[in-house]
N, CA, C and O atoms as CSV, one atom per row, in Angstrom:
chain,resi,resn,atom,element,x,y,z
A,1,MET,N,N,15.814,-6.903,-10.416
A,1,MET,CA,C,14.587,-7.617,-10.075
A,1,MET,C,C,13.934,-8.081,-11.392
A,1,MET,O,O,13.791,-7.305,-12.337
A,2,SER,N,N,13.558,-9.321,-11.424
A,2,SER,CA,C,12.900,-9.835,-12.632
A,2,SER,C,C,11.464,-9.365,-12.652
A,2,SER,O,O,10.896,-8.909,-11.660
A,3,LEU,N,N,10.894,-9.508,-13.888
A,3,LEU,CA,C,9.476,-9.144,-14.054
A,3,LEU,C,C,8.659,-10.115,-13.219
A,3,LEU,O,O,7.678,-9.685,-12.614
A,4,SER,N,N,8.994,-11.386,-13.148
A,4,SER,CA,C,8.201,-12.367,-12.359
A,4,SER,C,C,8.232,-12.008,-10.828
A,4,SER,O,O,7.257,-12.195,-10.100
A,5,THR,N,N,9.382,-11.498,-10.410
A,5,THR,CA,C,9.459,-11.093,-8.961
A,5,THR,C,C,8.498,-9.915,-8.727
A,5,THR,O,O,7.775,-9.890,-7.731
A,6,ALA,N,N,8.496,-8.997,-9.596
A,6,ALA,CA,C,7.616,-7.735,-9.453
A,6,ALA,C,C,6.182,-8.253,-9.523
A,6,ALA,O,O,5.338,-7.801,-8.750
A,7,ASN,N,N,5.892,-9.154,-10.394
A,7,ASN,CA,C,4.559,-9.622,-10.516
A,7,ASN,C,C,4.093,-10.384,-9.314
A,7,ASN,O,O,2.933,-10.284,-8.912
A,8,SER,N,N,5.021,-11.174,-8.718
A,8,SER,CA,C,4.575,-11.982,-7.554
A,8,SER,C,C,4.352,-11.064,-6.393
A,8,SER,O,O,3.500,-11.382,-5.563
A,9,LEU,N,N,5.064,-9.906,-6.245
A,9,LEU,CA,C,4.728,-8.997,-5.203
A,9,LEU,C,C,3.443,-8.256,-5.483
A,9,LEU,O,O,2.826,-7.736,-4.553
A,10,CYS,N,N,3.047,-8.194,-6.640
A,10,CYS,CA,C,1.769,-7.441,-6.988
A,10,CYS,C,C,0.588,-8.335,-7.154
A,10,CYS,O,O,-0.495,-7.866,-7.504
A,11,LEU,N,N,0.761,-9.662,-6.907
A,11,LEU,CA,C,-0.358,-10.533,-7.015
A,11,LEU,C,C,-1.449,-10.206,-6.100
A,11,LEU,O,O,-2.615,-10.432,-6.423
A,12,LEU,N,N,-1.131,-9.677,-4.959
A,12,LEU,CA,C,-2.127,-9.263,-3.933
A,12,LEU,C,C,-3.041,-8.335,-4.526
A,12,LEU,O,O,-4.213,-8.320,-4.151
A,13,HIS,N,N,-2.604,-7.525,-5.453
A,13,HIS,CA,C,-3.353,-6.431,-6.078
A,13,HIS,C,C,-4.627,-7.019,-6.704
A,13,HIS,O,O,-5.668,-6.365,-6.652
A,14,ALA,N,N,-4.593,-8.153,-7.257
A,14,ALA,CA,C,-5.677,-8.758,-7.962
A,14,ALA,C,C,-6.532,-9.721,-7.165
A,14,ALA,O,O,-7.498,-10.277,-7.687
A,15,SER,N,N,-6.174,-9.926,-5.869
A,15,SER,CA,C,-6.840,-10.939,-5.158
A,15,SER,C,C,-7.958,-10.461,-4.224
A,15,SER,O,O,-8.045,-9.293,-3.844
A,16,ASP,N,N,-8.773,-11.397,-3.892
A,16,ASP,CA,C,-9.886,-11.049,-2.974
A,16,ASP,C,C,-9.308,-10.696,-1.594
A,16,ASP,O,O,-9.915,-9.923,-0.853
A,17,SER,N,N,-8.218,-11.219,-1.268
A,17,SER,CA,C,-7.590,-10.860,0.128
A,17,SER,C,C,-7.199,-9.376,0.113
A,17,SER,O,O,-7.191,-8.718,1.153
A,18,ARG,N,N,-6.888,-8.883,-1.031
A,18,ARG,CA,C,-6.544,-7.369,-1.030
A,18,ARG,C,C,-7.732,-6.510,-0.648
A,18,ARG,O,O,-7.626,-5.541,0.104
A,19,LEU,N,N,-8.908,-6.921,-1.220
A,19,LEU,CA,C,-10.063,-6.189,-0.842
A,19,LEU,C,C,-10.476,-6.316,0.661
A,19,LEU,O,O,-10.988,-5.366,1.253
A,20,ASP,N,N,-10.231,-7.546,1.270
A,20,ASP,CA,C,-10.449,-7.686,2.621
A,20,ASP,C,C,-9.475,-6.805,3.426
A,20,ASP,O,O,-9.837,-6.153,4.405
A,21,ALA,N,N,-8.225,-6.827,2.955
A,21,ALA,CA,C,-7.259,-6.042,3.659
A,21,ALA,C,C,-7.540,-4.583,3.619
A,21,ALA,O,O,-7.389,-3.898,4.631
A,22,LEU,N,N,-7.965,-4.052,2.428
A,22,LEU,CA,C,-8.340,-2.688,2.347
A,22,LEU,C,C,-9.498,-2.345,3.312
A,22,LEU,O,O,-9.502,-1.266,3.905
A,23,ASP,N,N,-10.462,-3.244,3.466
A,23,ASP,CA,C,-11.559,-3.048,4.429
A,23,ASP,C,C,-11.065,-2.927,5.863
A,23,ASP,O,O,-11.533,-2.098,6.643
A,24,TYR,N,N,-10.093,-3.794,6.182
A,24,TYR,CA,C,-9.591,-3.726,7.577
A,24,TYR,C,C,-8.805,-2.437,7.817
A,24,TYR,O,O,-8.928,-1.818,8.874
A,25,VAL,N,N,-7.974,-2.025,6.804
A,25,VAL,CA,C,-7.181,-0.843,6.953
A,25,VAL,C,C,-8.121,0.453,7.066
A,25,VAL,O,O,-7.921,1.363,7.870
A,26,SER,N,N,-9.123,0.405,6.189
A,26,SER,CA,C,-10.049,1.613,6.149
A,26,SER,C,C,-10.756,1.636,7.448
A,26,SER,O,O,-10.909,2.730,7.991
A,27,GLU,N,N,-11.199,0.577,8.006
A,27,GLU,CA,C,-11.890,0.604,9.365
A,27,GLU,C,C,-10.902,1.131,10.414
A,27,GLU,O,O,-11.269,1.972,11.234
A,28,ALA,N,N,-9.625,0.635,10.395
A,28,ALA,CA,C,-8.684,1.145,11.362
A,28,ALA,C,C,-8.458,2.577,11.225
A,28,ALA,O,O,-8.339,3.254,12.247
A,29,PHE,N,N,-8.382,3.143,10.004
A,29,PHE,CA,C,-8.269,4.546,9.748
A,29,PHE,C,C,-9.452,5.263,10.379
A,29,PHE,O,O,-9.274,6.207,11.150
A,30,ALA,N,N,-10.613,4.833,10.065
A,30,ALA,CA,C,-11.904,5.457,10.585
A,30,ALA,C,C,-11.903,5.557,12.100
A,30,ALA,O,O,-12.192,6.617,12.655
A,31,GLU,N,N,-11.572,4.436,12.786
A,31,GLU,CA,C,-11.479,4.378,14.206
A,31,GLU,C,C,-10.551,5.373,14.774
A,31,GLU,O,O,-10.881,6.089,15.719
A,32,ALA,N,N,-9.325,5.428,14.174
A,32,ALA,CA,C,-8.222,6.336,14.645
A,32,ALA,C,C,-8.659,7.766,14.503
A,32,ALA,O,O,-8.411,8.576,15.396
A,33,VAL,N,N,-9.318,8.110,13.381
A,33,VAL,CA,C,-9.741,9.454,13.210
A,33,VAL,C,C,-10.814,9.797,14.225
A,33,VAL,O,O,-10.811,10.914,14.743
A,34,LEU,N,N,-11.734,8.892,14.536
A,34,LEU,CA,C,-12.707,9.130,15.553
A,34,LEU,C,C,-12.034,9.356,16.935
A,34,LEU,O,O,-12.541,10.083,17.789
A,35,ASP,N,N,-10.953,8.744,17.090
A,35,ASP,CA,C,-10.139,8.890,18.385
A,35,ASP,C,C,-9.261,10.111,18.383
A,35,ASP,O,O,-8.542,10.376,19.347
A,36,GLY,N,N,-9.323,10.901,17.231
A,36,GLY,CA,C,-8.544,12.157,17.228
A,36,GLY,C,C,-7.183,12.086,16.592
A,36,GLY,O,O,-6.450,13.075,16.573
A,37,VAL,N,N,-6.834,10.935,16.075
A,37,VAL,CA,C,-5.517,10.864,15.399
A,37,VAL,C,C,-5.575,11.519,13.970
A,37,VAL,O,O,-6.512,11.341,13.191
A,38,GLU,N,N,-4.559,12.236,13.730
A,38,GLU,CA,C,-4.533,12.902,12.361
A,38,GLU,C,C,-4.320,11.871,11.181
A,38,GLU,O,O,-3.503,10.951,11.219
A,39,VAL,N,N,-5.114,12.136,10.192
A,39,VAL,CA,C,-5.074,11.170,9.029
A,39,VAL,C,C,-3.641,11.024,8.465
A,39,VAL,O,O,-3.275,9.910,8.089
A,40,GLU,N,N,-2.836,12.057,8.388
A,40,GLU,CA,C,-1.516,11.966,7.865
A,40,GLU,C,C,-0.655,11.112,8.784
A,40,GLU,O,O,0.150,10.324,8.287
A,41,ALA,N,N,-0.787,11.232,10.101
A,41,ALA,CA,C,-0.054,10.363,11.005
A,41,ALA,C,C,-0.411,8.908,10.856
A,41,ALA,O,O,0.465,8.046,10.910
A,42,ILE,N,N,-1.675,8.620,10.669
A,42,ILE,CA,C,-2.115,7.252,10.452
A,42,ILE,C,C,-1.539,6.734,9.167
A,42,ILE,O,O,-0.975,5.640,9.147
A,43,ALA,N,N,-1.658,7.473,8.101
A,43,ALA,CA,C,-1.093,7.168,6.803
A,43,ALA,C,C,0.373,6.803,6.818
A,43,ALA,O,O,0.774,5.760,6.302
A,44,GLU,N,N,1.194,7.697,7.433
A,44,GLU,CA,C,2.549,7.514,7.555
A,44,GLU,C,C,2.933,6.240,8.374
A,44,GLU,O,O,3.883,5.536,8.033
A,45,ALA,N,N,2.194,5.980,9.422
A,45,ALA,CA,C,2.421,4.773,10.246
A,45,ALA,C,C,2.076,3.567,9.425
A,45,ALA,O,O,2.821,2.588,9.458
A,46,ALA,N,N,0.990,3.581,8.690
A,46,ALA,CA,C,0.590,2.466,7.857
A,46,ALA,C,C,1.577,2.144,6.764
A,46,ALA,O,O,1.920,0.987,6.520
A,47,ILE,N,N,2.013,3.171,6.132
A,47,ILE,CA,C,3.077,2.930,5.061
A,47,ILE,C,C,4.371,2.340,5.760
A,47,ILE,O,O,4.912,1.364,5.241
A,48,ALA,N,N,4.867,2.874,6.870
A,48,ALA,CA,C,6.015,2.399,7.481
A,48,ALA,C,C,5.798,0.905,7.863
A,48,ALA,O,O,6.646,0.062,7.572
A,49,THR,N,N,4.674,0.599,8.505
A,49,THR,CA,C,4.411,-0.728,8.912
A,49,THR,C,C,4.400,-1.639,7.750
A,49,THR,O,O,5.008,-2.707,7.813
A,50,ALA,N,N,3.728,-1.277,6.658
A,50,ALA,CA,C,3.648,-2.099,5.427
A,50,ALA,C,C,5.027,-2.363,4.880
A,50,ALA,O,O,5.399,-3.498,4.583
A,51,LEU,N,N,5.756,-1.318,4.758
A,51,LEU,CA,C,7.131,-1.496,4.162
A,51,LEU,C,C,7.949,-2.426,5.074
A,51,LEU,O,O,8.633,-3.306,4.552
A,52,ARG,N,N,7.915,-2.281,6.381
A,52,ARG,CA,C,8.620,-3.119,7.322
A,52,ARG,C,C,8.196,-4.605,7.065
A,52,ARG,O,O,9.056,-5.477,6.941
A,53,GLU,N,N,6.940,-4.864,6.993
A,53,GLU,CA,C,6.399,-6.237,6.799
A,53,GLU,C,C,6.880,-6.729,5.406
A,53,GLU,O,O,7.366,-7.858,5.331
A,54,LEU,N,N,6.776,-5.970,4.328
A,54,LEU,CA,C,7.240,-6.380,3.053
A,54,LEU,C,C,8.688,-6.705,3.003
A,54,LEU,O,O,9.093,-7.721,2.437
A,55,VAL,N,N,9.544,-5.775,3.643
A,55,VAL,CA,C,10.929,-6.069,3.664
A,55,VAL,C,C,11.314,-7.336,4.446
A,55,VAL,O,O,12.279,-8.023,4.111
A,56,ALA,N,N,10.541,-7.618,5.480
A,56,ALA,CA,C,10.754,-8.812,6.265
A,56,ALA,C,C,10.496,-10.058,5.420
A,56,ALA,O,O,11.185,-11.075,5.498
A,57,ALA,N,N,9.407,-9.895,4.573
A,57,ALA,CA,C,9.007,-11.073,3.724
A,57,ALA,C,C,9.842,-11.260,2.431
A,57,ALA,O,O,10.049,-12.373,1.948
A,58,HIS,N,N,10.314,-10.092,1.894
A,58,HIS,CA,C,10.914,-10.134,0.568
A,58,HIS,C,C,12.293,-9.549,0.421
A,58,HIS,O,O,12.930,-9.733,-0.616
A,59,GLY,N,N,12.777,-8.843,1.437
A,59,GLY,CA,C,14.069,-8.211,1.377
A,59,GLY,C,C,14.032,-6.818,0.798
A,59,GLY,O,O,13.112,-6.482,0.052
A,60,GLU,N,N,14.993,-6.018,1.119
A,60,GLU,CA,C,15.066,-4.619,0.737
A,60,GLU,C,C,15.061,-4.387,-0.719
A,60,GLU,O,O,14.358,-3.509,-1.219
A,61,GLU,N,N,15.833,-5.157,-1.410
A,61,GLU,CA,C,16.078,-4.876,-2.862
A,61,GLU,C,C,14.715,-5.150,-3.622
A,61,GLU,O,O,14.337,-4.348,-4.476
A,62,ARG,N,N,14.010,-6.227,-3.330
A,62,ARG,CA,C,12.757,-6.536,-4.090
A,62,ARG,C,C,11.714,-5.488,-3.760
A,62,ARG,O,O,10.998,-5.014,-4.642
A,63,VAL,N,N,11.628,-5.125,-2.479
A,63,VAL,CA,C,10.660,-4.003,-2.124
A,63,VAL,C,C,11.009,-2.722,-2.746
A,63,VAL,O,O,10.148,-2.044,-3.305
A,64,ALA,N,N,12.229,-2.364,-2.673
A,64,ALA,CA,C,12.695,-1.108,-3.326
A,64,ALA,C,C,12.352,-1.023,-4.822
A,64,ALA,O,O,11.962,0.028,-5.331
A,65,ALA,N,N,12.512,-2.177,-5.512
A,65,ALA,CA,C,12.107,-2.222,-6.951
A,65,ALA,C,C,10.639,-1.992,-7.124
A,65,ALA,O,O,10.225,-1.372,-8.103
A,66,VAL,N,N,9.832,-2.473,-6.203
A,66,VAL,CA,C,8.392,-2.208,-6.333
A,66,VAL,C,C,8.075,-0.782,-5.987
A,66,VAL,O,O,7.282,-0.151,-6.687
A,67,VAL,N,N,8.629,-0.270,-4.992
A,67,VAL,CA,C,8.405,1.066,-4.543
A,67,VAL,C,C,8.866,2.187,-5.661
A,67,VAL,O,O,8.375,3.316,-5.700
A,68,GLN,N,N,9.807,1.743,-6.497
A,68,GLN,CA,C,10.246,2.547,-7.593
A,68,GLN,C,C,9.067,2.847,-8.540
A,68,GLN,O,O,9.047,3.889,-9.195
A,69,THR,N,N,8.136,1.974,-8.604
A,69,THR,CA,C,7.048,2.140,-9.560
A,69,THR,C,C,5.940,3.088,-9.025
A,69,THR,O,O,5.030,3.448,-9.772
A,70,TRP,N,N,6.016,3.488,-7.742
A,70,TRP,CA,C,5.070,4.288,-7.081
A,70,TRP,C,C,4.880,5.679,-7.734
A,70,TRP,O,O,3.732,6.110,-7.841
A,71,PRO,N,N,5.884,6.378,-8.157
A,71,PRO,CA,C,5.640,7.756,-8.575
A,71,PRO,C,C,4.798,7.744,-9.818
A,71,PRO,O,O,3.907,8.582,-9.950
A,72,GLU,N,N,5.047,6.795,-10.780
A,72,GLU,CA,C,4.219,6.687,-12.037
A,72,GLU,C,C,2.864,6.336,-11.651
A,72,GLU,O,O,1.915,6.958,-12.131
A,73,ARG,N,N,2.688,5.340,-10.778
A,73,ARG,CA,C,1.338,4.903,-10.295
A,73,ARG,C,C,0.585,6.019,-9.616
A,73,ARG,O,O,-0.616,6.163,-9.841
A,74,LEU,N,N,1.257,6.838,-8.772
A,74,LEU,CA,C,0.648,7.938,-8.166
A,74,LEU,C,C,0.149,9.000,-9.204
A,74,LEU,O,O,-0.987,9.472,-9.168
A,75,ARG,N,N,1.048,9.315,-10.084
A,75,ARG,CA,C,0.708,10.354,-11.069
A,75,ARG,C,C,-0.383,9.826,-12.041
A,75,ARG,O,O,-1.117,10.623,-12.626
A,76,GLY,N,N,-0.489,8.498,-12.212
A,76,GLY,CA,C,-1.524,7.912,-13.047
A,76,GLY,C,C,-2.864,7.840,-12.460
A,76,GLY,O,O,-3.844,7.456,-13.099
A,77,GLY,N,N,-2.898,8.260,-11.087
A,77,GLY,CA,C,-4.188,8.253,-10.399
A,77,GLY,C,C,-4.648,7.023,-9.739
A,77,GLY,O,O,-5.782,6.944,-9.269
A,78,GLU,N,N,-3.709,5.964,-9.687
A,78,GLU,CA,C,-4.140,4.626,-9.136
A,78,GLU,C,C,-4.502,4.755,-7.705
A,78,GLU,O,O,-5.340,3.973,-7.256
A,79,PHE,N,N,-3.947,5.685,-6.907
A,79,PHE,CA,C,-4.273,5.770,-5.511
A,79,PHE,C,C,-5.213,6.914,-5.136
A,79,PHE,O,O,-5.466,7.195,-3.964
A,80,SER,N,N,-5.713,7.556,-6.184
A,80,SER,CA,C,-6.662,8.719,-5.959
A,80,SER,C,C,-8.052,8.210,-5.680
A,80,SER,O,O,-8.559,7.293,-6.327
A,81,SER,N,N,-8.667,8.862,-4.657
A,81,SER,CA,C,-10.044,8.437,-4.381
A,81,SER,C,C,-11.077,9.192,-5.086
A,81,SER,O,O,-12.252,8.825,-5.063
A,82,ARG,N,N,-10.666,10.283,-5.742
A,82,ARG,CA,C,-11.625,11.068,-6.556
A,82,ARG,C,C,-11.730,10.452,-7.945
A,82,ARG,O,O,-10.786,9.834,-8.438
A,83,LEU,N,N,-12.894,10.631,-8.570
A,83,LEU,CA,C,-13.106,10.200,-9.929
A,83,LEU,C,C,-12.222,10.952,-10.880
A,83,LEU,O,O,-12.106,12.173,-10.771
A,84,ARG,N,N,-11.567,10.240,-11.851
A,84,ARG,CA,C,-10.702,10.890,-12.809
A,84,ARG,C,C,-11.473,10.916,-14.163
A,84,ARG,O,O,-12.129,9.939,-14.524
A,85,GLN,N,N,-11.385,11.983,-14.859
A,85,GLN,CA,C,-12.110,12.157,-16.154
A,85,GLN,C,C,-11.120,12.386,-17.275
A,85,GLN,O,O,-11.520,12.553,-18.427
């Protein structure tokens, strides 16, 4: 996968639509928790749904290349909700 392909998949990261999407997903999570659904179940369903949509739009190989960056990003705290010092 070329660098431009990875960048094009990550453009959403810097856009206003990403913030809107995060608001929608956060609201859905909150509603599901209020209905008694476990957070882990919601999270797993959200990841599976997101990957299915990305694969449909970009194909397995392009999405797999992006997903390969997740361990480093996770360890770097990109997805942590707590403040890092």
